[in-house]
N, C-alpha and C positions, 0 to 999 in steps of 0.2 A: 504494499500500500504505499503510495507516494505522499508527500507532504500535503499536496492539494486535496487529497481525498478524505481528509478528517473534517468532521463538522464541528467538533468541540475540543478545545485544549483544557486539559486539567493539570494544573501545577501542583504537584505534591501527591505522593503515593501512600499518604497516611490515612487515618479513618475518614476524614472529610472527603478527600480526593478520590479514595477508592469507592466509597458509597455512591457518590454522585456519578462517577465513571460507570459503575455497574448499573445503576438505575437508567441513566441516559442510553446506554447501549442496549440493555435488554428489554426496557419498557418502552422506549422511543425509536428504537431501531436506528440510532445515530452512530456514526463512527467517531470514536473518541481516541485521542492521543493524550497519554499520561506521561508527563516528564517529572523527574525528581533528580536534583543534583547529587544526592547521595547514591550509592551503588547498591542499595538494599530496598527492599519493600517494606511498607509498614510504618514509615515514619519513625516516631519515638517508640512505637510499640513493637518494633523489630526485635525478634528473639532468634537465637542460633546456638548450637552446641559449641563449647569450647573444645580444645584438643583431647580433653579427657572424657568427652561425651557428656558433660553437664550442661543442660539447657539453661541459657541465661538471657535475661532481658537486658538488651545491650545499651538502653538509654534510660535506665532506671526501671524500678518495678512498675508493672501495670497490672493492678488488681481490678479485674473486671467485676462490676456490681451494678445493679440497677433494680428498680421497681417497676420498670416500663416493659410490659409484655411484648409490645410491637417491636422494640429493640432486640429483645432475645429471640423472638420469632424471626426477625429479619437475618440476624447473624447465624442462627441455627440452619440457614440454608447453605452455609459454607463450612460449617464445623459441627463436630460433636463437643460436648463439654465434660470437663472434669470438675465436679462440684468441689468447692473449697470454702471453708470458712476461715478467713484470714485472721491471724493473731499477730500482735506486735508487743514489744516491750520497750522500756527506756532503761538505759544504764546510767544511774547517778552514782558516781564514785565506784565503789566495787559492788554496789547492789543493783539488781534488776527490779524495776518497778512495773506493775501492770500498766498498760497504755493501750488505747486512749484512757483518759481519766475515767475511773468508775469506782464502785464501792471499795474494791480491794486496794485501789491506789489511795483512797481516802483513809483507809485502815492503816496502811503502811505509813502514811504520814503521821497519824495520831499515835501509832505504836500500840494500838489495841483494837479489839473488835468494835464494830459500829453497826449501824443500820441505815437503810435507805431513808428513813425520816430524819435521823440525826444529820445525814449528810446534806439533805435538802434544806434543813434549817440553817446549816452553815452557809450553803451557796446563797440562800435567800438573803442573808445580811449584806451580800455584796452586789447582788444582781440588779441591773438597771432595766427599765422597760425596753422591749425590743424596738429596734429602730430609733434608738436615741442618739445615733451618730457617734462621734468620737473617734479614737484611734485604736490600733491593734492592742497595744498594752492595756489600755483602760478597759477595752471590751473583754480581753482574756481575763483579767482579774475579776471582772464581774461574772464571768462564766465559771471559773475553776477555783477561785480563792487565791489570795496573794502567795501563800507559801508554796502551792502547787504550780503557779505560774513561774515563780523564781526557780524552782527546782527542775521543771520539765520543759519550759517554753522559752524563757528569756535568752538563755544562751544559744539554744538551737535556732531561734529566729535571728539572732545577730549574726550567726555564721551563715545561714541560709541566704539572707538578704543583704548582708553587709551594710546594714543600716540600723540605726536605733528603732526599736520596736515602736516607740511612740510616734515615729514618722510614717508608719504604715497604716494603710486603710483598715478600718474596723471590719470591713467585709472579709477580710482574710481570716479573722477570728471566728467568724460564723461558719466556717467550714469544719471547725474543730468539734468532734463528737465529745459529749459528756453524758454519762449515764450513772444512775444511782443503783444499779444492780451489780452482780458479779459475773455477768455474761463472758467478759474476756474477749468478746469479738471486736475487731477493729471497726467494722462497719455494720449499719443496721438493715441494709437492703435485703430484700426477700431473696433475690437471685444473686449468687456469688459464685465465681469459678474462673476457669481458664480454658481456652481452646484445647482440646485434648491432645493435639499434635503440635500445638504451639501457634502463636499469632501469624508468623510468616507463611506457613501453608494456608491458613485461612485467608490472608490477603492475595496469595497466588490463585486461589479459587475465585475470589471476588473478581479479579482482573483476567480471568481466563477466557472470557468470551471473545470469539474471533473478531468482533467489531472493535475491540479494544487493543491499541497498541501501547506498549510500555517502553519508554526509553530512560533508563537509569544513567546516572552520571551526566545528566544533561539539564542545565538550568533553563529557566524560562526565557532567557535572552540568548541562548545558544542557537547555533545553526539548526540543530535537530528539532527545535521547538517552533520554528517559523512556519507560516502557512496562512491560508485564507480561512479563518474560523468564523463560524456564526457567533460563537460565544466562548468566553474564557472563565474557567472556575479557578480562582487563585486562593491557595491555602497557606502561602508563605507570610512572612512578616510584611505588614501592610506599609510600613515606612520604607521598606526596601523596594516595594513595587513602585513608589513614587520618588525614588532615588533620594529619599530623606530630604526632600525640598523644605520641609518645615523644621528639620532638625531630626536627630536620631532618638527613637524611643528606647528607654532603658529596659534591658533584659538581664536575667541572671542565666549563667551557664553552669555546666557541671563537668567534673572530671571523674573518671571511674577507675578504680584500682582493683584488679582481680588477684585472688590468691587461692591456689588449689592446696587443700590440706588432705592428710592421709586418713582422717577419720570420717565416719559416715555423716556426722553432723558436727557443726561448730557451735551453734547457739540454740536456744530453746524456741524460737520463733522465726518466721520468715523475715521479719524486720526487727531490728533493734536500734532505737534512736540513741544518739550520744549528744545530750545538751550541754556537756562540760567543756573543758579546754582542748579536747582532741580537735584536730583540724578537719576531721570529717564529720558529717551529720548523722550517718546511719551506716549500718552494715546489713546487707541484703543477702539471704541464703535461699535461693529460689527452690531448692530441693524440697523445702517444707511444703511448698504449694504444687510443684509439678508432680510429686510422688515417685520421681526416679529412684530405682533400687540399685545404687551404686556404692561401692566400698569406700569412695572418696567424696569429697564435696568441694565446691568453689564458692567462696564468698566474694562480695563486691563491696568495697568502701566507696562511699560517694562523697566527693569533695565539692562544695560550692565554688564557683569561679566567676569572675566578672566576664562579661560578654566582650569579645574582641574578634578581629578578623581571624578566620580559621576555627572559631568556636561556635557551636550551635546555640541559637537563642531558645532556652527551654521554658523560661518563666517570665511573662509580663511582670513588671515590678508594680505592686499595688500601692501607689502613692499619689497624693493629689496632683502634682505637676505632671506626672505621666498620663494621668486620667484625662487631664485638659488637652494635652497634645494628641492623645489618641482620639479624642472627640474631633479635633480638627481634621485628622487623617480620616476619620469616618465620614465626614462631610464631603472630602474628595472623593472617597470610594463610592459614595452614594451617587455621585455625578457621572460615574462610569457606566454608561448605559449597556455596554455589551460585556461587562465583567461582573462576576459575582464573588464577593469575598466571604469565605466561610472558614470557621475553625479558630483555634485559640490564637494563634499568631496573626491571622488575617483580621481578626476583630479585637485583638489586644485584650482578651479577657481569659480569666483562669477557669476553664472548663474541665469537667471530668469526661472520660471516654464516652460514657453513655449520653452525656449532654451534647458532645460533638456529633455523634451518630444520629441523634434525634434531630439536631439542627440540619444535618445534611439531608435526612429524609424529608423534613419540612421544606427545605430550600428546593428539593427536586420538584415538589408540587408547584412551587413558584415559577420554576424554570420551563414547565411543560409548554406553555404558550410562547414564551420568549424564543425558544430554540426550534419551534416547529415540530414538536413531538409527533411522530407518526407511527403508532403501534401497529 
């Protein structure tokens, strides 16, 4: 298929791009070109085995969970699932604390047994009415109580964002789960799991339709991405699309350090957070979630990093000045008649995977008329 034979260009082979490419090809009978400057499928959800056979999430852990049946139903067309109830811990000094914050965490802080009622009473003395504004630090203190914030969140947040927590948006704190029971589960969603063979084979099936052409190692301005397209779907960084004409949006990047060990497991949960003086924020051991039966294990230490040329932008920075600049870029994006911006980087919002998939499915419905859908 030559360049001129494609109807739609999709920039990015992550969730947003793959969903829209699959829908446009199979539901609208359109010819879709998918490009990604990386040499791998799946965007940040890409996974693969290391040389020891351990399946790793190469860009940080991706714990799939959702309460939306339509999203599970959609993805189940491309994968079977391994059910997982994800567990996490936080290492404070030499002790491992239950995490996210729950009754067991509260009891560890008190040094004695407690009850859901007592924990709720403590939290109620700090809690502010929902929607009261403020910053991350004040919102977190109101959610988890000052001693728990200082032990589990302050240091972690400083490392993760390289900013004082009081300068970050309160919206970031509202992502943090707090429960007054001892469930020990990291997430509350009804459906939790991982693609049974991994994310990458799932993406390969999503993009396997013969009307879809995938070109990896190809940026959206490279020769291989040129053509006369009816429409473009852009899932990369919105400021990059506009050549940063209004200034560069701030992002945080990550560096990953792998270590293979001769034991079956290294830690007690798939993820252990490190809010202390360690230079890394967490250690992830995916074997706890993938269920691989191997005599060794590979752990991944995650180091936050500033965004710079050659480093991937992972997280939009949740601070007021960035939000205002993102709003101005959103106005530019809205004026692009033949381009749809979708996904975390393209909208400069901190979305979970299921939210990105839901956004892409909804955007497909909006695109039907624009692209001349012909089922």
